[in-house]
C-alpha positions as CSV (number, residue, x, y, z in Angstrom):
1,M,43.3,27.0,36.0
2,I,46.9,25.2,36.0
3,S,49.7,28.0,34.6
4,D,52.0,27.3,31.5
5,V,55.0,26.1,33.8
6,V,54.1,25.2,37.2
7,R,57.2,25.1,39.8
8,T,57.2,23.8,43.2
9,R,59.1,24.0,46.5
10,F,60.0,22.0,49.3
11,A,61.4,23.8,51.8
12,P,63.0,22.4,54.6
13,S,64.7,23.9,57.9
14,P,67.8,21.4,58.5
15,T,67.4,21.2,62.0
16,G,66.6,17.6,62.5
17,F,65.9,14.2,61.0
18,L,62.7,14.8,58.1
19,H,59.2,14.2,60.1
20,V,56.4,12.3,58.2
21,G,54.2,15.3,57.3
22,G,57.3,16.8,55.8
23,A,57.6,13.8,53.9
24,R,54.1,14.1,52.7
25,T,54.6,17.9,51.7
26,A,57.6,17.0,49.9
27,L,56.0,14.6,47.9
28,F,52.6,16.0,47.1
29,N,55.0,19.2,45.6
30,Y,56.8,15.8,43.7
31,L,53.7,14.9,42.2
32,F,52.1,18.3,41.5
33,S,54.7,19.4,39.8
34,K,54.9,15.8,37.6
35,R,51.5,15.7,37.1
36,Y,51.7,19.2,35.1
37,N,55.2,18.4,34.0
38,G,56.7,21.1,36.5
39,E,60.0,21.5,38.2
40,F,60.0,20.7,41.9
41,I,62.3,22.5,43.9
42,L,64.9,21.8,46.8
43,R,65.3,24.8,49.3
44,I,67.0,24.6,52.4
45,E,65.7,27.2,55.1
46,D,69.1,27.5,57.5
47,T,68.6,31.2,58.2
48,D,68.2,29.6,62.2
49,L,71.8,29.1,62.0
50,E,71.9,27.8,66.0
51,R,69.6,24.8,65.0
52,S,70.3,24.4,61.3
53,T,73.7,21.7,60.5
54,K,75.6,20.8,57.8
55,E,74.6,16.7,59.3
56,S,70.7,17.5,59.6
57,E,71.2,18.6,55.7
58,D,72.7,15.4,54.6
59,Q,70.4,13.2,56.4
60,L,67.6,15.2,54.5
61,L,68.7,15.1,51.1
62,R,69.6,11.2,51.6
63,T,66.2,10.7,53.0
64,L,64.2,12.2,50.0
65,K,66.8,10.2,47.2
66,W,66.3,7.3,49.6
67,L,62.6,8.0,48.8
68,D,62.7,8.8,45.5
69,L,61.8,12.6,45.0
70,K,64.4,14.3,43.0
71,W,64.5,17.6,42.9
72,D,65.4,19.4,39.5
73,E,66.7,22.6,41.2
74,G,68.0,22.6,44.4
75,P,71.4,21.4,46.5
76,I,73.9,19.4,44.5
77,V,72.3,19.7,41.1
78,G,71.8,23.3,41.0
79,G,69.5,25.9,38.9
80,P,69.2,28.9,37.4
81,Y,67.8,30.8,40.6
82,G,70.3,29.3,42.6
83,P,71.9,29.1,45.5
84,Y,69.1,27.0,46.9
85,R,70.6,27.7,50.7
86,Q,68.8,30.7,51.9
87,S,72.3,31.6,54.6
88,E,74.0,31.8,50.9
89,R,70.8,34.3,49.9
90,L,72.0,37.0,52.8
91,D,72.7,39.9,50.4
92,L,69.8,39.5,48.4
93,Y,67.5,39.6,51.4
94,Q,68.8,42.5,52.4
95,T,68.8,44.2,48.9
96,K,65.1,43.5,49.0
97,A,64.6,44.8,52.3
98,Y,65.7,48.4,51.7
99,E,64.3,48.1,48.0
100,L,60.7,48.0,50.2
101,V,62.1,50.8,52.1
102,N,63.2,53.3,49.4
103,N,59.3,52.5,48.1
104,D,58.3,53.7,51.2
105,R,56.7,50.2,51.7
106,A,58.9,49.6,54.3
107,Y,61.0,51.6,57.1
108,E,63.9,51.5,59.0
109,A,63.3,51.4,63.0
110,Y,65.7,52.6,65.7
111,I,64.0,50.4,68.5
112,Y,66.2,48.5,71.3
113,P,63.7,45.1,71.8
114,E,62.8,46.5,75.2
115,E,60.6,49.2,74.2
116,M,59.1,46.8,71.8
117,E,57.4,45.2,74.4
118,E,57.0,47.9,76.0
119,I,54.8,49.3,73.4
120,K,52.8,46.0,73.2
121,S,52.3,45.9,77.0
122,Q,51.0,49.9,76.9
123,L,48.8,48.8,74.2
124,L,47.2,45.8,76.2
125,S,46.7,48.1,79.0
126,V,44.5,49.8,77.2
127,G,42.6,46.7,76.0
128,K,43.9,47.8,72.2
129,P,45.5,44.5,70.3
130,P,50.2,45.0,70.5
131,H,49.8,45.6,67.2
132,Y,52.8,47.8,65.3
133,T,51.9,51.0,63.2
134,Y,54.8,53.3,61.7
135,E,53.7,55.8,64.3
136,L,54.7,54.1,67.6
137,I,57.8,52.8,65.7
138,S,59.1,56.0,64.1
139,K,59.2,57.5,66.7
140,Y,62.2,56.4,68.4
141,N,64.0,57.1,65.2
142,T,65.9,60.3,66.9
143,Q,69.1,61.6,65.4
144,E,70.1,61.1,68.9
145,R,69.2,57.3,68.6
146,I,70.5,57.1,65.2
147,N,73.7,58.6,66.0
148,E,73.9,56.1,69.1
149,Y,73.4,53.4,66.7
150,K,76.3,54.1,64.7
151,E,78.5,54.9,67.6
152,K,77.7,51.3,68.6
153,G,77.9,49.4,65.5
154,L,74.0,48.4,65.8
155,K,72.1,47.7,62.7
156,P,68.5,49.5,62.3
157,V,65.5,46.6,62.1
158,V,63.4,47.1,59.1
159,F,59.4,46.9,59.6
160,L,56.4,46.2,56.8
161,K,54.0,48.7,56.7
162,M,51.1,46.3,56.8
163,P,48.0,47.4,54.5
164,Q,45.0,48.0,56.9
165,K,42.5,46.2,54.6
166,D,40.6,42.8,54.1
167,Y,42.5,40.4,52.7
168,Q,40.9,37.3,50.9
169,I,42.7,34.3,49.3
170,N,40.7,31.0,47.4
171,D,43.1,28.5,48.6
172,L,43.2,25.0,46.5
173,I,41.9,23.0,49.0
174,K,40.3,25.4,52.0
175,G,38.6,27.3,49.6
176,E,38.2,30.7,50.2
177,V,40.1,32.2,53.3
178,V,39.6,35.8,54.6
179,F,42.2,38.0,57.1
180,K,40.2,40.5,58.2
181,K,41.3,44.1,58.4
182,G,43.4,44.6,61.8
183,A,44.1,41.3,61.7
184,I,48.5,42.3,62.5
185,G,49.9,44.9,62.6
186,D,53.8,46.1,60.6
187,F,55.6,43.1,61.3
188,I,60.0,43.3,60.8
189,I,61.3,41.2,57.8
190,L,65.2,42.2,58.3
191,R,66.8,41.9,61.6
192,S,69.5,44.2,63.2
193,N,72.0,41.4,62.2
194,G,71.1,41.5,58.6
195,V,69.0,37.8,58.7
196,P,65.5,38.4,57.3
197,T,62.6,37.0,59.3
198,Y,61.3,33.6,57.8
199,N,58.2,35.2,55.9
200,F,60.7,37.8,53.9
201,A,63.3,34.9,53.1
202,V,60.1,32.8,51.6
203,V,58.6,35.7,49.8
204,V,61.8,37.4,48.2
205,D,62.8,32.9,47.4
206,D,59.1,32.5,45.7
207,I,59.4,35.4,44.0
208,A,63.1,34.8,42.1
209,M,62.5,31.2,42.3
210,K,59.1,32.3,40.2
211,I,57.3,29.1,42.4
212,T,53.8,29.1,41.3
213,H,52.1,27.0,43.6
214,V,52.6,27.0,47.1
215,I,51.7,23.2,48.9
216,R,52.5,23.4,52.7
217,G,50.8,22.0,55.4
218,D,48.0,24.4,56.9
219,D,50.1,25.5,60.0
220,H,51.6,27.6,57.7
221,L,48.0,29.5,57.1
222,S,48.7,31.7,59.8
223,N,51.7,33.0,57.7
224,T,50.3,33.3,54.9
225,L,48.3,37.0,55.4
226,R,52.4,38.5,56.2
227,Q,53.1,36.9,52.8
228,V,50.5,38.2,50.6
229,A,51.3,41.4,52.4
230,I,54.9,41.2,51.5
231,Y,54.2,40.0,47.4
232,E,51.8,43.6,47.0
233,A,54.7,45.3,48.2
234,F,56.3,43.6,46.0
235,S,53.5,44.4,43.1
236,A,54.5,40.2,42.3
237,E,52.2,38.0,41.7
238,I,50.7,35.6,44.1
239,P,50.8,32.1,43.3
240,E,48.6,29.9,44.2
241,F,47.9,28.4,47.9
242,A,47.3,25.2,49.0
243,H,47.2,24.0,52.4
244,V,47.5,20.9,53.3
245,S,45.5,19.3,56.8
246,M,47.6,18.3,59.4
247,I,48.8,14.2,60.5
248,L,46.8,12.8,63.8
249,G,47.7,10.0,65.2
250,P,45.1,7.1,66.5
251,D,44.1,8.9,69.3
252,G,43.2,12.2,66.9
253,K,45.4,14.3,68.1
254,K,48.6,16.2,66.3
255,L,50.7,12.9,65.2
256,S,53.9,13.3,67.8
257,K,56.5,10.8,69.3
258,R,54.1,9.4,72.2
259,H,52.2,8.0,68.8
260,G,55.5,6.1,68.2
261,A,57.6,7.1,65.0
262,T,57.2,10.0,63.5
263,S,60.6,10.5,61.0
264,V,61.5,9.0,58.0
265,E,64.6,7.7,59.2
266,E,62.9,5.8,62.4
267,F,60.4,3.8,59.1
268,I,63.7,3.4,57.5
269,K,64.8,1.8,60.4
270,K,61.8,-0.5,61.1
271,G,62.9,-2.2,57.9
272,I,59.7,0.5,55.6
273,L,60.4,0.3,52.0
274,P,60.8,3.9,50.1
275,E,58.1,2.6,47.3
276,A,55.2,2.0,50.0
277,L,55.8,4.9,52.4
278,V,55.4,6.8,49.8
279,N,51.7,5.4,48.8
280,Y,50.9,5.7,51.7
281,L,52.0,9.1,52.5
282,A,50.6,10.1,49.2
283,L,47.0,8.7,50.5
284,L,47.3,10.3,53.9
285,G,44.7,12.7,52.4
286,W,44.6,12.1,48.8
287,S,42.8,9.5,47.4
288,H,42.7,7.9,44.1
289,P,39.3,8.4,41.7
290,E,38.7,4.8,42.0
291,G,39.2,4.4,45.3
292,K,42.6,2.1,45.1
293,E,45.0,1.9,47.3
294,I,48.3,0.1,46.2
295,M,50.0,2.1,43.3
296,D,53.4,3.0,41.8
297,I,54.5,6.6,41.9
298,E,53.9,6.3,37.8
299,E,49.5,5.7,38.5
300,I,49.8,8.0,41.3
301,I,51.1,11.3,39.3
302,F,48.9,10.3,36.9
303,N,45.6,10.5,38.8
304,F,47.1,13.2,41.4
305,S,45.3,16.4,42.3
306,L,44.5,18.8,45.3
307,D,40.8,18.5,43.8
308,R,41.1,15.2,45.6
309,V,43.3,16.1,48.6
310,S,40.7,16.6,52.0
311,S,40.6,19.5,53.9
312,S,39.9,17.3,56.8
313,P,43.2,16.1,59.1
314,A,44.1,12.1,58.2
315,I,45.0,9.6,60.4
316,F,48.6,8.4,60.3
317,D,48.0,4.5,61.5
318,E,51.3,2.2,61.7
319,A,49.8,-0.9,61.3
320,K,48.0,0.1,57.6
321,L,51.1,1.1,56.6
322,K,52.7,-2.1,57.4
323,W,50.3,-3.8,55.7
324,M,50.8,-2.1,52.8
325,N,54.8,-2.7,52.9
326,G,54.1,-6.2,52.7
327,Q,51.8,-6.1,49.9
328,Y,55.2,-4.7,48.3
329,L,58.1,-6.5,50.1
330,H,55.9,-9.9,49.1
331,S,55.7,-8.8,45.1
332,K,59.5,-9.2,45.6
333,S,61.4,-11.8,44.3
334,I,63.4,-13.5,47.0
335,E,67.0,-12.5,45.3
336,E,65.5,-8.7,46.2
337,I,64.4,-9.4,49.4
338,Y,68.1,-10.8,50.1
339,S,70.0,-8.0,49.0
340,L,67.7,-5.7,50.9
341,A,67.3,-8.1,54.0
342,E,71.3,-8.2,54.7
343,P,71.9,-5.6,56.6
344,F,69.1,-5.8,58.7
345,I,70.4,-9.5,59.4
346,I,74.2,-8.3,59.9
347,E,73.2,-5.6,62.7
348,S,71.1,-8.5,64.2
349,N,74.5,-10.2,65.1
350,L,72.6,-13.2,63.5
351,L,75.6,-13.7,60.7
352,T,78.1,-12.1,59.7
353,K,78.3,-10.4,56.2
354,E,80.6,-13.0,55.3
355,Q,78.5,-15.9,56.8
356,Y,75.3,-14.3,54.7
357,E,77.5,-14.2,51.1
358,V,78.7,-17.9,52.1
359,N,75.4,-19.3,52.8
360,K,73.3,-17.4,50.3
361,T,71.0,-20.6,49.0
362,W,70.6,-21.6,52.3
363,I,69.5,-17.8,53.6
364,M,66.9,-17.2,50.5
365,K,65.7,-20.9,51.2
366,A,64.6,-19.3,54.8
367,I,63.8,-16.5,53.7
368,E,61.1,-18.2,51.3
369,T,59.9,-19.8,54.6
370,I,58.7,-16.9,55.9
371,I,58.5,-13.8,53.8
372,T,54.3,-14.5,53.9
373,S,54.4,-13.9,57.7
374,V,56.6,-10.5,58.0
375,E,55.3,-7.9,57.3
376,T,58.4,-5.4,57.1
377,L,62.6,-5.5,56.4
378,S,63.6,-5.4,60.0
379,E,60.6,-8.5,61.1
380,I,63.0,-11.2,58.6
381,P,65.8,-11.7,61.2
382,D,63.5,-13.1,64.2
383,A,61.7,-14.9,61.5
384,I,64.6,-16.7,60.3
385,S,66.2,-17.3,63.6
386,V,64.4,-20.0,64.3
387,F,66.2,-21.8,62.1
388,L,69.9,-21.1,63.6
389,K,69.0,-20.7,67.4
390,D,69.5,-23.5,69.6
391,I,66.3,-23.7,72.0
392,T,65.4,-25.9,74.8
393,P,61.7,-26.6,74.4
394,N,59.2,-26.5,77.2
395,L,58.5,-30.5,77.2
396,G,56.6,-30.1,80.5
397,D,53.6,-27.7,78.6
398,Q,50.5,-29.2,79.3
399,E,48.7,-29.3,75.7
400,F,52.5,-30.3,74.3
401,L,51.8,-33.6,76.9
402,D,47.9,-33.6,75.3
403,Y,49.0,-34.2,72.0
404,F,52.3,-35.6,72.9
405,N,50.6,-38.9,74.3
406,K,47.5,-39.2,72.3
407,D,47.7,-42.9,70.2
408,G,50.5,-42.7,68.1
409,V,52.1,-40.3,68.1
410,R,55.1,-41.0,70.1
411,E,55.3,-43.6,68.1
412,A,55.4,-41.7,64.9
413,I,58.0,-39.1,66.3
414,T,60.2,-42.1,67.6
415,L,60.3,-43.8,63.8
416,F,60.6,-39.7,62.5
417,Y,64.0,-39.6,64.1
418,E,64.8,-43.2,63.3
419,Y,64.5,-42.2,59.5
420,T,66.4,-39.1,60.2
421,Q,69.3,-40.9,61.6
422,E,69.3,-43.8,58.7
423,T,69.4,-41.6,55.6
424,D,72.4,-39.0,54.6
425,K,70.3,-37.6,52.2
426,W,69.2,-34.2,53.3
427,D,66.7,-32.4,51.4
428,T,63.0,-31.2,51.5
429,E,61.7,-34.1,49.1
430,M,63.9,-37.1,51.7
431,I,62.1,-35.3,54.7
432,T,58.4,-35.7,53.5
433,E,59.2,-38.8,52.5
434,N,60.1,-39.9,56.3
435,L,57.1,-38.0,57.3
436,K,54.9,-39.9,55.3
437,K,55.9,-42.8,56.2
438,A,56.7,-42.5,60.1
439,I,52.5,-41.9,59.6
440,K,51.6,-44.7,57.9
441,E,53.3,-47.0,60.0
442,A,52.4,-45.7,63.4
443,K,48.7,-44.0,62.5
444,P,48.5,-41.3,64.4
445,Q,46.4,-38.1,64.9
446,K,47.9,-35.8,62.4
447,K,47.0,-32.6,64.0
448,A,48.7,-33.7,67.4
449,F,51.9,-35.2,65.6
450,Y,52.6,-32.4,63.4
451,M,52.0,-30.1,66.8
452,A,54.0,-32.4,69.1
453,L,56.9,-32.2,66.4
454,R,56.6,-28.8,65.6
455,K,57.0,-28.0,69.2
456,I,60.1,-30.2,69.9
457,L,61.9,-29.3,67.3
458,T,61.0,-25.0,67.5
459,D,59.4,-24.9,71.0
460,S,56.1,-22.9,68.8
461,F,52.9,-25.0,67.9
462,H,52.9,-22.3,65.2
463,G,55.3,-21.0,62.5
464,P,56.3,-21.9,58.9
465,D,56.2,-24.9,56.2
466,L,57.2,-27.6,58.8
467,V,59.1,-29.1,56.0
468,N,60.9,-26.4,54.8
469,T,61.7,-25.4,58.6
470,I,63.1,-29.5,59.2
471,Y,65.3,-28.8,56.2
472,L,66.6,-25.5,57.4
473,I,67.2,-26.6,61.0
474,G,69.5,-29.0,59.6
475,R,69.8,-32.7,60.2
476,N,72.1,-33.0,62.9
477,R,70.2,-30.4,64.9
478,I,67.1,-32.3,64.4
479,I,68.1,-35.5,65.3
480,Q,69.8,-33.6,68.7
481,R,66.3,-32.2,69.2
482,L,64.5,-35.7,68.3
483,E,67.2,-37.3,71.0
484,R,64.9,-35.4,74.1
485,V,61.9,-37.0,73.4
486,V,62.5,-41.1,72.2
487,Q,65.2,-41.3,74.9
488,V,62.6,-40.4,77.1
């Protein structure tokens, strides 16, 4: 049953580039909220002051914008339940922690970290689980210790009293999940420096921001017991939980840098298009009812359902992503690709920005010639470099000699050279005409002729359309390259 107003959230920590797993979590939250005309909230969980940086937050926001995952509430856009950075909500967490203390659902603890470790060690030494309880912790709350804390300017930590009972949640992906009585003991919700623990801050924020569905990676499943206990302590409505299985590499192990690119930023640099990455990430765990693979965001939203999200891990296949990217790339106009390819070509030092703009017609022809042979924007510079770079083909190659020495091939190449010298006109029609005339007169085996000619002109036996290649290399350089063989 879907509640009247669906509110989902993506709550990353700004400690580095956005991992594809995090991007998928953001996407699933976005898709689910939009499927039910709900609201998608972005919250920055930056209470880890040592690791969280403004630079990482800015990068995160840029990445989400690049993916076109527009948040309805959050940083920049604001909203009725802000602020949307946890570092700006510390007073709220402290107030809420002491609300639980006053209601006897939590308690202060004037205990030092080494004493907490000692309690754990003692419990383990007698074969008991290292769980804290009010009885074990509160004995340190002597008047003498309280006075000592005040003299030193220290503040107590706050523990939640963990009810000792079974907990059961109906996860929308995993199904029924049971946490047995005694699985955990009392736990800290507010540190002595006034900073909340992760689980406490998350629940306080989710209650305040009226989150109805918590969709996240299943590495957070272990946090759910503590969070449900905090919801109960506040007598708050518990949201629906949906834990998405992790993403694995092709070897079946958790996706990591050893598998290659893992952050969205890396895929941007590889020339992946945002719509292709969104399409691919949507299919990492979810499937279209009719098995479709190529879909725009509107179709994905219309068909998205947590019922179709698998509880099994998804395999990240970069080759499949590149294939999908190729489908999107090839569907674009040459004008669009010209604009998208610009930063990649300039960064490759193939052309300057000025050269790129001045030679637009030539570049668009080059892109049109090679586009079906590439799958990403980052492959375009290398693909068109064959038309720009000076080469010294290996004409001692035996395969080349086998083609070149076949009857009529050398003569046909010489004739093509002569026809090219004789004409000032340079377009694909004239090149085609000259090739036909050379073949008609010398009568070579066509395959041998074209293979030998391509090797002479590009140092390769394979490549894009030969007539377009000859045109793009340019008349003067074609003549220079042919002179290497016709004068032998």
